[in-house]
N, CA, C and O of each residue as an XYZ file, in Angstrom:
848
protein
N      58.622     -0.710      8.893
C      58.424      0.188      8.948
C      59.351      1.295      9.189
O      60.002      1.078     10.211
N      59.751      2.791      8.421
C      59.790      3.915      8.788
C      59.083      3.738     10.478
O      58.066      3.131     10.814
N      59.952      4.431     11.223
C      59.436      5.337     12.016
C      58.866      6.710     11.173
O      59.117      7.333     10.142
N      57.514      6.763     12.835
C      56.887      8.488     12.347
C      57.848      9.809     12.087
O      59.008      9.696     12.482
N      57.585     10.659     11.656
C      58.867     12.097     11.803
C      58.589     12.242     12.706
O      57.466     11.742     12.747
N      58.942     12.845     14.174
C      59.369     14.102     15.323
C      58.038     15.226     14.773
O      56.856     15.326     15.102
N      58.910     15.967     13.787
C      58.431     16.668     13.596
C      57.649     17.489     12.378
O      58.417     17.767     11.457
N      56.410     17.890     12.204
C      55.383     17.989     10.932
C      55.237     19.039     10.367
O      54.662     19.077      9.280
N      55.792     20.307     11.055
C      54.804     21.248     10.074
C      56.035     22.220     11.202
O      56.329     22.095     12.391
N      56.466     23.110     10.178
C      57.866     24.378     10.045
C      57.292     26.001     10.732
O      56.275     26.467     10.218
N      57.890     26.698     11.734
C      57.017     28.315     10.811
C      57.909     28.908     11.179
O      58.699     28.482     12.021
N      57.990     30.227     10.524
C      59.524     30.632     10.520
C      58.345     32.244     11.035
O      57.116     32.181     11.043
N      59.070     33.375     11.363
C      58.870     34.889     11.319
C      59.107     35.747     10.462
O      60.276     36.098     10.304
N      57.910     36.404      9.558
C      58.272     37.592      8.444
C      59.399     37.910      8.143
O      60.207     37.471      7.324
N      59.416     39.094      9.206
C      60.650     40.172      8.778
C      61.317     40.249      9.487
O      61.040     40.432     10.672
N      62.227     40.159      9.111
C      64.537     39.704      9.129
C      64.138     37.991      9.592
O      64.542     37.488     10.640
N      63.376     37.350      8.695
C      63.823     35.990      9.380
C      63.450     35.332      7.395
O      64.448     35.042      6.735
N      62.332     35.219      6.861
C      62.443     35.743      6.073
C      62.002     36.161      5.443
O      61.054     35.650      4.847
N      62.592     37.703      5.153
C      62.583     38.668      3.808
C      63.623     39.298      5.200
O      63.462     39.303      6.420
N      64.817     39.837      4.204
C      65.891     41.007      4.472
C      65.013     41.743      5.717
O      64.667     41.130      6.727
N      64.730     43.092      5.475
C      64.121     43.997      6.738
C      63.438     43.385      7.446
O      62.870     42.304      7.602
N      63.704     44.798      8.056
C      62.919     45.369      9.762
C      61.149     45.740      8.900
O      60.705     45.571      7.764
N      60.755     46.142      9.828
C      58.985     45.674     10.599
C      58.782     45.937      9.302
O      59.421     46.819      8.728
N      58.106     45.391      8.857
C      56.216     46.194      7.805
C      55.946     47.924      7.947
O      55.918     48.986      7.324
N      55.786     47.319      9.206
C      55.275     48.686      9.729
C      56.971     49.670     10.353
O      56.818     50.766     10.891
N      57.270     49.549     10.315
C      58.739     50.178      9.807
C      59.197     51.140      8.721
O      59.737     52.239      8.595
N      58.612     49.983      7.891
C      58.443     50.147      6.348
C      57.719     50.936      5.652
O      57.931     51.370      4.520
N      56.508     51.190      6.626
C      55.566     52.276      5.630
C      55.991     53.691      7.082
O      56.298     54.835      6.749
N      55.940     53.426      7.989
C      56.533     55.266      8.951
C      57.978     55.254      8.427
O      58.610     56.048      9.122
N      59.226     54.372      6.966
C      59.251     55.060      6.712
C      59.276     55.462      5.344
O      60.013     56.363      4.945
N      58.840     55.104      4.935
C      58.276     56.201      3.660
C      57.126     56.581      4.149
O      56.369     56.324      3.213
N      56.373     57.100      5.135
C      55.942     58.476      5.267
C      56.692     59.835      6.350
O      56.756     61.058      6.225
N      56.972     59.264      6.965
C      58.410     59.859      7.741
C      58.315     60.138      9.051
O      58.764     60.975      9.833
N      57.619     59.223      9.073
C      56.704     59.200     10.765
C      57.790     58.206     12.014
O      57.461     57.983     13.180
N      58.895     57.818     11.447
C      59.744     57.266     12.384
C      59.698     58.061     13.632
O      60.926     58.024     13.712
N      59.412     58.645     14.522
C      60.317     59.182     15.369
C      58.611     59.178     16.684
O      58.437     59.334     17.893
N      57.828     58.929     15.586
C      56.077     58.487     16.009
C      55.531     57.114     16.343
O      54.495     56.766     16.908
N      56.890     56.212     15.643
C      56.299     55.245     16.227
C      58.018     54.130     16.780
O      58.317     52.970     17.063
N      58.556     55.271     16.666
C      58.936     54.433     17.181
C      58.575     55.210     19.867
O      58.572     54.540     20.899
N      58.440     56.300     19.683
C      57.818     56.873     20.687
C      56.308     55.628     21.168
O      55.488     55.502     22.077
N      56.677     54.964     19.910
C      55.258     54.175     20.258
C      55.671     52.915     21.278
O      55.294     52.605     22.408
N      56.618     52.346     20.344
C      57.353     50.768     20.304
C      57.638     51.420     21.682
O      57.610     50.642     22.636
N      57.814     52.268     21.850
C      58.636     52.044     24.127
C      57.764     52.875     24.789
O      58.116     53.449     25.819
N      56.381     53.041     24.193
C      55.187     52.770     25.706
C      54.611     50.985     25.507
O      53.945     50.146     26.113
N      55.253     51.117     24.462
C      54.473     48.872     24.423
C      55.632     48.694     25.603
O      55.689     48.692     26.833
N      56.500     48.549     24.489
C      57.557     48.009     25.310
C      57.797     48.213     26.626
O      58.628     47.389     27.008
N      57.395     49.039     27.614
C      57.086     49.279     27.941
C      55.471     48.984     29.785
O      55.379     49.265     30.980
N      54.688     48.303     28.715
C      53.516     48.141     29.519
C      52.822     48.704     29.411
O      51.684     48.289     29.630
N      53.105     50.365     28.897
C      52.625     51.569     29.345
C      51.088     51.286     28.299
O      50.284     51.562     29.189
N      50.751     51.156     27.841
C      50.069     51.068     26.421
C      50.042     49.387     25.785
O      51.181     48.926     25.703
N      48.790     48.305     25.275
C      48.933     47.548     24.690
C      48.660     47.301     22.927
O      48.678     48.318     22.234
N      48.436     46.079     22.310
C      49.342     45.405     21.574
C      48.451     47.401     20.042
O      48.918     48.286     19.326
N      46.952     46.828     20.555
C      46.570     47.660     20.002
C      45.916     49.382     20.552
O      44.835     49.969     20.521
N      46.652     49.531     20.801
C      46.993     51.481     20.573
C      47.961     50.850     20.023
O      47.750     50.695     18.821
N      48.820     50.468     20.336
C      50.242     50.562     19.782
C      49.767     50.739     18.291
O      49.674     51.941     18.041
N      49.509     50.119     17.455
C      48.599     50.011     16.554
C      47.703     51.149     15.914
O      47.932     52.184     15.288
N      47.044     50.758     16.175
C      46.222     52.527     17.011
C      47.425     53.910     16.259
O      47.702     54.275     15.117
N      47.703     54.176     17.179
C      49.680     55.099     17.356
C      50.115     55.567     16.098
O      50.400     56.688     15.675
N      50.093     54.241     15.517
C      50.835     53.657     14.519
C      50.304     53.972     12.900
O      50.729     54.188     11.765
N      49.386     53.866     13.483
C      48.115     54.315     11.727
C      48.050     55.811     11.755
O      48.325     56.570     10.825
N      47.527     56.212     13.309
C      46.665     57.533     13.397
C      48.568     58.607     13.190
O      48.639     59.824     13.359
N      50.039     57.534     12.745
C      51.321     58.823     12.337
C      50.774     58.994     11.063
O      49.915     59.875     11.121
N      50.907     58.494      9.832
C      50.033     58.440      8.835
C      50.058     58.906      8.827
O      50.156     59.398      9.951
N      50.033     60.081      7.446
C      48.644     61.253      6.989
C      48.071     60.546      6.643
O      48.310     59.341      6.552
N      46.974     61.243      6.303
C      45.461     61.274      5.551
C      45.681     60.524      4.946
O      46.826     60.194      4.639
N      44.388     59.861      4.471
C      43.376     59.291      3.664
C      45.359     58.487      2.729
O      45.737     58.376      1.563
N      45.710     58.307      3.478
C      46.350     57.288      2.578
C      45.234     55.967      2.468
O      44.072     55.829      2.852
N      45.941     55.318      1.938
C      45.124     54.133      0.834
C      45.326     52.386      0.844
O      46.554     52.299      0.830
N      44.936     51.354      0.856
C      44.836     50.775      0.216
C      46.538     50.161     -0.428
O      47.482     49.600      0.127
N      46.174     50.800     -2.385
C      46.793     50.348     -3.931
C      48.280     51.890     -2.985
O      49.340     51.861     -3.609
N      48.293     52.879     -1.853
C      49.763     53.302     -1.240
C      50.305     51.713     -0.105
O      51.430     51.460     -0.535
N      50.092     51.017      0.655
C      50.537     50.460      0.941
C      50.977     49.550      0.735
O      51.954     49.225      1.410
N      50.315     48.367     -0.654
C      50.398     48.039     -1.269
C      51.452     48.558     -2.151
O      52.251     47.632     -2.013
N      52.092     49.464     -3.049
C      53.069     49.865     -3.342
C      54.806     49.830     -2.092
O      55.908     49.282     -2.123
N      54.073     50.753     -1.194
C      55.682     50.878     -0.344
C      55.258     49.064      0.154
O      56.472     49.038     -0.048
N      54.938     48.095      0.436
C      56.002     47.055      0.974
C      55.387     46.225     -0.333
O      54.942     45.190      0.163
N      55.243     46.204     -1.208
C      56.059     45.433     -2.270
C      56.898     45.427     -3.424
O      56.861     45.023     -4.587
N      58.272     46.503     -2.051
C      60.029     46.740     -2.082
C      60.418     45.086     -1.265
O      61.278     44.213     -1.389
N      59.883     45.197     -0.888
C      60.377     43.409     -0.173
C      61.455     43.118     -0.457
O      61.774     43.515     -1.577
N      62.493     42.365      0.283
C      63.441     41.296     -0.250
C      63.493     39.979      0.337
O      64.085     39.814      1.404
N      62.772     38.771     -0.427
C      63.376     37.448      0.350
C      65.000     37.586      0.602
O      65.701     38.411      0.016
N      65.502     36.581      1.630
C      66.175     36.530      1.887
C      66.784     34.853      1.362
O      66.229     33.777      1.586
N      68.021     35.086      0.650
C      68.047     33.889     -0.620
C      68.025     32.962     -0.287
O      67.804     32.181     -1.212
N      68.177     32.350      0.930
C      67.526     31.160      0.931
C      66.466     31.243      1.674
O      66.741     30.862      2.812
N      65.583     31.503      1.585
C      64.807     31.481      2.123
C      63.170     30.881      1.036
O      62.222     30.364      1.627
N      63.150     31.051     -0.245
C      62.864     29.674     -1.095
C      63.931     28.553     -0.909
O      63.752     28.097      0.220
N      64.473     28.215     -1.231
C      65.370     26.982     -1.509
C      64.983     26.654      0.635
O      64.805     25.436      0.619
N      64.829     27.045      1.976
C      64.639     26.243      2.728
C      62.968     26.003      2.898
O      62.392     25.373      3.784
N      62.325     26.808      1.606
C      61.025     26.049      2.054
C      60.280     24.948      0.947
O      59.324     24.184      0.814
N      61.364     25.435      0.344
C      60.806     24.158     -0.879
C      61.382     22.333     -0.283
O      60.912     21.197     -0.217
N      62.691     23.082      0.041
C      63.344     21.581      1.571
C      62.411     21.022      2.612
O      62.199     19.935      3.149
N      61.977     22.183      2.654
C      60.976     21.526      3.506
C      59.978     20.932      3.150
O      59.823     19.781      3.557
N      58.692     21.720      2.012
C      57.752     21.386      1.512
C      58.546     19.901      0.890
O      57.638     19.115      1.158
N      59.503     19.139      0.323
C      59.962     18.021      0.282
C      59.767     17.670      0.624
O      58.591     17.450      0.336
N      60.062     17.160      1.396
C      60.221     16.358      3.529
C      58.725     16.175      3.258
O      58.241     15.050      3.126
N      58.021     17.265      3.180
C      56.970     16.729      3.327
C      56.209     17.447      5.067
O      55.057     17.274      5.465
N      57.006     18.003      5.567
C      56.814     19.262      6.755
C      55.656     20.020      5.654
O      55.949     20.128      4.464
N      53.961     20.660      6.340
C      53.717     21.689      6.755
C      54.444     23.191      7.210
O      55.215     23.359      8.156
N      53.995     24.127      6.323
C      54.191     25.619      6.787
C      53.755     26.934      6.847
O      52.757     27.536      6.449
N      54.460     27.133      7.266
C      53.578     28.470      8.516
C      53.813     29.998      8.465
O      54.637     30.124      7.559
N      53.665     30.640      8.722
C      53.901     32.506      8.563
C      53.394     32.552      9.437
O      52.369     31.873      9.475
N      53.752     33.342     10.661
C      53.620     33.149     12.311
C      54.475     35.406     11.800
O      55.588     35.769     11.420
N      53.110     36.234     12.123
C      54.176     37.426     11.705
C      52.406     38.223     12.758
O      51.197     38.157     12.981
N      54.400     39.225     13.117
C      53.528     40.295     13.925
C      53.228     42.019     12.912
O      52.992     43.160     13.308
N      53.408     41.366     11.393
C      53.652     42.329     10.740
C      52.405     42.510      9.721
O      51.767     41.458      9.709
N      52.060     43.104      9.195
C      51.034     43.022      8.163
C      50.678     42.315      7.320
O      51.322     41.888      6.362
N      49.339     42.084      7.685
C      49.307     40.712      6.482
C      48.926     41.352      4.877
O      48.897     40.360      4.149
N      48.794     41.900      4.510
C      48.860     42.471      3.243
C      50.236     41.845      3.140
O      50.376     41.222      2.087
N      50.797     41.841      3.567
C      51.993     41.832      3.377
C      52.484     39.894      3.078
O      52.937     39.239      2.139
N      52.011     39.599      4.638
C      52.230     38.517      4.504
C      51.711     37.217      3.566
O      52.112     36.064      3.410
N      50.692     37.957      3.068
C      49.616     36.936      2.214
C      50.221     37.118      1.031
O      49.465     36.960      0.072
N      52.046     37.576      0.613
C      51.011     37.697     -0.803
C      53.507     37.369     -1.081
O      54.129     37.110     -2.111
N      54.078     37.601      0.529
C      54.727     36.801      0.705
C      54.903     35.470      1.022
O      56.041     35.025      1.177
N      53.234     34.293      1.222
C      53.380     33.279      1.686
C      53.035     32.701      0.421
O      53.196     31.482      0.376
N      52.676     33.157     -0.441
C      51.801     32.812     -1.839
C      53.267     32.426     -2.746
O      53.664     31.482     -3.430
N      53.895     34.044     -2.203
C      55.532     33.739     -3.288
C      56.182     32.013     -2.840
O      56.285     31.002     -3.536
N      56.497     32.255     -1.499
C      57.254     31.219     -1.530
C      56.467     29.606     -0.872
O      57.098     28.600     -0.548
N      54.875     29.798     -0.820
C      54.139     28.302     -1.516
C      54.212     27.848      0.491
O      54.413     26.820      1.138
N      54.047     28.661      0.672
C      54.489     28.776      2.508
C      52.845     28.054      2.676
O      52.183     28.362      1.685
N      52.035     27.180      3.675
C      50.651     26.578      3.413
C      49.927     27.578      4.213
O      49.123     28.210      3.527
N      49.965     27.927      5.487
C      48.925     29.107      6.519
C      50.062     30.580      6.562
O      51.175     30.930      6.168
N      48.669     31.174      7.466
C      49.705     32.341      7.946
C      48.788     33.985      8.386
O      48.266     34.948      7.824
N      48.977     33.611      9.340
C      48.754     34.761     11.021
C      49.216     35.649     10.973
O      50.440     35.545     11.051
N      48.507     37.539     10.777
C      49.439     38.308     10.726
C      48.532     39.731     10.730
O      47.983     40.189      9.728
N      48.494     40.346     12.115
C      47.788     41.957     12.072
C      47.740     42.379     10.869
O      48.698     42.221     10.113
N      46.364     43.121     10.409
C      45.997     43.798      9.719
C      45.451     44.823      9.736
O      44.870     45.361     10.678
N      45.635     45.272      8.401
C      44.594     46.793      8.151
C      43.479     46.385      7.956
O      43.168     45.194      7.953
N      42.256     47.919      7.646
C      41.006     47.751      7.708
C      40.657     48.988      6.611
O      41.105     50.121      6.788
N      39.912     48.685      5.602
C      39.515     50.334      4.534
C      38.416     49.868      4.604
O      37.864     48.768      4.565
N      38.056     51.461      4.779
C      36.625     51.704      4.060
C      36.564     52.622      2.597
O      37.630     52.521      1.990
N      35.910     53.187      2.147
C      35.670     53.476      1.075
C      36.482     54.555     -0.056
O      36.684     55.764      0.052
N      36.792     53.754     -0.990
C      37.767     53.690     -1.524
C      39.131     53.710     -1.297
O      40.064     54.477     -1.537
N      38.909     52.238     -0.566
C      40.583     51.764      0.083
C      41.904     52.727      1.175
O      43.100     52.621      1.447
N      40.272     54.008      1.642
C      41.125     54.158      2.782
C      41.799     53.221      3.332
O      41.581     52.013      3.233
N      42.520     53.674      3.844
C      42.853     53.028      5.622
C      42.250     54.014      6.928
O      42.381     55.175      7.316
N      41.531     52.805      7.319
C      40.962     53.206      8.882
C      41.582     53.306     10.237
O      42.629     52.687     10.428
N      41.100     53.952     11.117
C      42.322     53.908     12.791
C      42.071     52.103     12.718
O      43.035     51.493     12.254
N      40.962     51.327     13.107
C      40.935     50.336     13.731
C      42.052     49.339     13.132
O      41.605     48.282     12.688
N      43.101     49.486     13.079
C      43.512     47.811     12.531
C      43.617     46.440     13.294
O      43.230     46.540     14.458
N      43.990     45.337     12.976
C      43.229     44.506     13.329
C      44.655     43.367     13.891
O      45.411     42.659     13.226
N      44.533     43.675     15.759
C      44.831     42.811     15.859
C      44.979     41.270     16.536
O      44.411     40.872     17.553
N      45.728     40.670     15.839
C      46.140     38.988     15.694
C      47.426     38.601     15.767
O      47.813     37.605     15.157
N      48.176     39.291     16.466
C      49.054     38.414     16.515
C      50.165     39.626     17.630
O      50.653     40.580     17.023
N      50.320     39.564     18.384
C      51.006     40.292     19.878
C      52.295     40.060     19.696
O      52.731     38.931     19.920
N      53.278     41.261     19.182
C      54.471     40.457     18.852
C      55.038     40.289     19.602
O      56.165     40.215     19.113
N      55.178     39.994     21.719
C      55.248     39.617     22.354
C      54.802     38.470     23.134
O      55.130     37.703     24.039
N      53.552     38.861     22.013
C      52.655     36.700     23.242
C      53.007     36.110     21.450
O      53.996     36.837     21.353
N      52.983     35.777     20.798
C      53.303     35.646     18.957
C      52.934     33.678     19.621
O      52.331     32.859     18.927
N      53.313     33.473     20.591
C      53.101     32.107     20.892
C      52.180     32.057     21.084
O      51.999     30.842     21.002
N      50.821     32.678     21.436
C      49.398     33.001     21.697
C      48.988     32.330     20.210
O      48.315     31.379     19.813
N      49.617     33.160     19.762
C      48.746     32.894     17.798
C      48.841     31.942     17.595
O      47.998     31.050     17.502
N      49.917     31.944     17.484
C      50.289     29.737     16.800
C      50.634     29.379     17.024
O      51.699     28.985     16.549
N      49.989     29.000     18.323
C      49.063     27.813     19.872
C      47.450     27.558     19.162
O      46.756     26.541     19.143
N      47.268     28.577     18.752
C      45.365     29.472     18.294
C      45.311     28.199     16.834
O      44.536     27.250     16.711
N      46.614     28.715     15.744
C      46.733     28.356     14.366
C      47.496     26.852     15.121
O      47.193     26.754     16.311
N      47.901     26.348     14.888
C      48.495     25.189     15.157
C      46.582     24.290     15.906
O      46.025     23.277     15.483
N      46.273     24.953     16.716
C      44.740     23.533     17.137
C      43.938     24.277     16.282
O      42.912     24.436     16.944
N      43.787     24.809     15.251
C      42.560     24.788     14.030
C      43.494     23.082     12.893
O      43.090     21.957     12.601
N      44.634     23.756     12.664
C      45.787     22.736     11.772
C      45.331     21.040     12.773
O      45.065     20.048     12.094
N      45.315     20.979     13.710
C      44.764     19.450     14.927
C      46.470     19.393     14.765
O      46.596     18.279     14.256
N      47.720     19.892     14.888
C      49.495     20.015     15.767
C      49.605     19.822     15.977
O      49.829     20.709     16.801
N      49.985     18.754     16.577
C      49.926     19.753     18.400
C      51.727     20.715     18.516
O      52.512     20.436     17.609
N      51.970     21.227     19.057
C      52.792     21.794     19.289
C      54.810     21.460     19.694
O      55.878     22.061     19.572
N      54.370     20.319     20.131
C      55.787     18.970     20.061
C      55.971     19.428     18.757
O      56.461     20.443     18.262
N      55.528     18.565     18.394
C      55.423     17.754     16.349
C      55.685     19.624     15.899
O      54.995     19.891     14.915
N      56.265     20.508     16.265
C      56.838     21.140     15.227
C      58.340     22.395     16.026
O      58.700     22.597     17.186
N      58.950     23.114     14.266
C      59.521     23.607     15.083
C      59.898     25.207     14.272
O      59.866     25.413     13.059
N      60.324     26.419     15.602
C      60.032     27.798     14.801
C      61.140     28.259     14.244
O      62.276     28.003     13.844
N      59.992     29.359     14.453
C      62.480     29.979     13.017
C      62.316     31.718     13.543
O      61.520     32.216     12.747
N      62.659     32.532     14.320
C      62.640     33.919     14.265
C      64.316     34.175     14.371
O      65.286     33.417     14.382
N      64.065     36.255     14.475
C      65.003     37.259     14.311
C      64.889     38.367     15.694
O      65.070     39.567     15.489
N      64.574     37.853     17.112
C      64.406     38.958     17.781
C      63.815     38.669     18.949
O      62.719     38.108     18.976
N      64.388     38.973     19.900
C      64.082     38.939     21.423
C      62.042     38.381     21.597
O      61.343     37.715     22.362
N      61.883     39.224     20.291
C      60.196     39.197     20.824
C      59.841     37.980     20.113
O      58.635     37.916     20.348
N      60.091     37.101     19.484
C      60.051     35.476     18.828
C      60.290     34.134     19.955
O      60.353     32.908     19.863
N      60.404     35.469     21.374
C      60.967     34.152     22.290
C      60.672     32.840     22.496
O      61.105     31.688     22.515
N      59.013     34.099     22.754
C      57.915     32.920     23.761
C      57.593     32.180     22.877
O      57.321     31.017     23.173
N      57.510     32.682     21.314
C      57.454     31.793     19.947
C      57.813     31.151     20.293
O      57.214     30.453     21.111
N      59.465     30.849     19.793
C      59.975     30.089     20.165
C      59.973     28.400     20.884
O      59.938     27.186     20.682
N      60.041     29.498     21.840
C      59.853     28.054     23.087
C      58.304     26.904     23.359
O      57.871     25.857     23.839
N      58.091     27.843     22.787
C      55.869     27.142     22.193
C      56.118     25.959     21.486
O      55.585     24.916     21.864
N      57.308     25.997     19.913
C      57.608     24.661     19.769
C      58.118     24.130     20.451
O      58.285     24.323     21.655
N      58.708     22.788     19.303
C      59.059     21.428     20.063
C      60.202     22.262     19.879
O      60.379     22.988     20.857
N      61.526     22.498     18.438
C      62.086     22.806     18.421
C      62.891     24.607     18.043
O      63.095     24.884     16.861
N      63.151     25.334     18.817
C      63.355     26.652     18.006
C      64.194     27.023     17.774
O      65.136     26.927     18.561
N      64.335     27.718     16.440
C      65.651     29.053     15.838
C      66.204     29.763     16.450
O      66.043     29.658     17.666
N      66.741     30.388     16.151
C      67.206     32.015     16.233
C      68.263     32.053     15.160
O      69.140     31.345     14.666
N      67.645     33.414     15.042
C      69.114     33.928     13.446
C      69.880     34.843     14.174
O      69.277     35.844     14.559
N      71.861     34.672     14.645
C      71.623     35.041     14.913
C      72.217     36.488     14.263
O      72.702     37.518     14.730
N      72.027     36.179     13.462
C      72.345     37.985     12.329
C      71.797     39.572     13.622
O      72.285     40.672     13.359
N      71.313     39.511     14.246
C      70.448     40.587     15.331
C      70.368     39.678     16.968
O      70.564     40.155     18.086
N      70.133     38.733     16.723
C      69.976     38.561     18.422
C      70.641     37.384     18.525
O      70.904     36.671     17.557
N      70.991     37.090     19.904
C      71.397     35.316     20.430
C      71.248     36.193     21.716
O      71.415     37.409     21.815
N      70.788     35.020     22.962
C      69.287     34.542     24.124
C      70.351     33.041     24.148
O      70.717     32.081     23.469
N      70.541     33.978     26.015
C      71.250     33.518     26.568
C      69.886     31.639     27.267
O      69.242     31.388     28.285
N      70.136     30.966     26.041
C      68.357     30.371     26.424
C      69.307     29.018     25.910
O      70.035     28.998     24.918
N      69.070     27.882     26.905
C      69.980     26.236     26.150
C      68.218     25.536     25.267
O      68.005     24.445     24.740
N      67.496     26.476     25.419
C      67.141     25.643     24.407
C      66.154     26.193     23.027
O      65.151     26.006     22.338
N      67.153     26.872     23.241
C      66.694     27.713     21.301
C      68.651     27.556     21.117
O      69.503     27.596     22.004
N      68.817     27.369     19.572
C      69.020     26.895     18.906
C      69.304     27.818     17.492
O      68.596     27.885     16.488
N      70.993     28.715     17.872
C      71.646     29.841     17.118
C      72.043     29.223     16.083
O      73.017     28.471     16.065
N      70.940     29.624     14.623
C      72.179     29.721     13.445
C      72.154     30.980     12.323
O      71.606     32.082     12.322
N      73.080     30.221     11.304
C      73.893     31.873     11.400
C      72.375     32.007      9.709
O      71.787     33.077      9.555
N      72.134     31.048      8.957
C      71.331     30.613      7.815
C      70.212     30.328      7.734
O      70.340     29.327      8.439
N      69.034     30.321      7.452
C      67.682     29.584      7.245
C      68.048     27.626      6.884
O      67.613     26.477      6.969
N      68.875     28.270      6.571
C      69.048     26.398      6.241
C      69.480     25.693      6.718
O      69.438     24.611      6.134
N      70.190     25.712      8.055
C      70.914     25.441      8.937
C      70.364     24.705      9.946
O      70.742     23.952     10.843
N      68.936     25.350      9.337
C      67.485     24.114     10.187
C      67.876     22.086      9.983
O      67.671     20.981     10.487
N      68.354     22.599      9.185
C      68.465     21.412      8.636
C      69.867     20.452      9.648
O      69.774     19.264      9.956
N      70.607     21.017      9.861
C      71.955     20.015     10.882
C      70.775     19.390     12.099
O      70.907     18.391     12.806
N      69.558     20.409     12.042
C      68.939     19.325     13.388
C      67.710     19.255     13.550
O      66.927     19.392     14.490
N      67.641     18.935     12.111
C      66.214     18.152     11.932
C      66.290     17.217     11.348
O      65.286     16.535     11.142
């Protein structure tokens, strides 16, 4: 009989990993003309002066008043998949892997991307909407960018899969704990290289198949 496969699930970051572009939060700031406000909040978060829930509150407060779900959906619909994203997911599924999307981006986009690619599970941060689809001031914090590993491990518990049975792929320093929590971690080297011997740097998503 063939030996059991070492890895059972592949988890991927969204923005910059399966998508070409930067953060979905940044995409909204660009559309609304509030990039400076977003960068200011990001600095405070990166310096540990505010937590991620406060960071989301400030992001949302910077947007124009009365922004609706339809407007957010319209802006985020401009996403672009990396050319190798669909073939990579298809090959993972052909080999029997479960797949997951783990992102600190916005759930509206994560659900759309997961559905389009055929990814089994996803977890992302959320927006809340009130009457007429108006965006409410409080976001739903599910995935802290610097502690994506916590959200990931909780997802794995729900799925009954051990972390050492998984691979993870990301593209920024924020993904490092997420990558190190998996059995095998890959960093797309187009933006970031980390001096960590436990992380495998790759140029394209499909390069993971050279290692699994």
